N, C-alpha and C positions, 0 to 999 in steps of 0.2 A: 778774688789771690789777696789771701792775709797779707799785710805789710808788717816785715819786724818791726817792733819794738824799738825804743830809745837806747834802752836796757842790752837790747838783740843784735844791733849792729854794733855798736862798742864790742861786746865780743865778738862777734864773727872780724872784723877789725883786726880786733887785739887774737885772736886766732890766726889771722893769715898774716900777722906780723910774725908768728913763731914758726910757719909753716908756711913757705908761698907757693901758690894754687892758684887755682880754681879751684870752687868750692859747686858738689859736686850733688852736694843731699843736706840739706841741717832739720833738726829735730830736739825738739825732748820728750826727757826721758826724766824717769826718778830713781836713785843711785844708792843707794843706803839712805833713804828717806829725803834724798838734799836733792832738787831740783836743776836737772844741769839740761846747757845745750850741747847738744850729738853733732859735732862739725865733722862732713868727711873732704876732703883737699883734698885733689888730685896736681901731685906737682910736674914740672915739668919731663921729669922724669919718669912718669906713666906709673912712678909710687901712688897707691890712696893710702894718707891719713886720719885718721879720727882723732878729732880732737873734741873731748871735753872740758865745756866751761861751767865751771858756780853759776847757774841762772841769776843769783840774789849780789854774791859780791864781783861776780870777774874774772873769776882766780882761776886758771888756767889748774882739771886737776890733773889729768893724762894728754899727753900726746903718745899715740902708739900706731904703727904701721901694720895695714889687714895685709893682709893672707890670703884668705878664704873671701869671695868676690860671692856672695850670695847677699 
């Protein structure tokens, strides 16, 4: 199992402050030339949100409710 780096832990915690819930998936992706963390959070209301965090700066780029569960 790969442990998250210190930067990633901060990003995960930051995302959960904005969208409280349980992290069900996270990964990294390239978005328009920028490396981002993609964090999927299941809320207490059974809604899934995707939070994108700039991997370099830790700034949240996007919070979006997921409607397709693929």
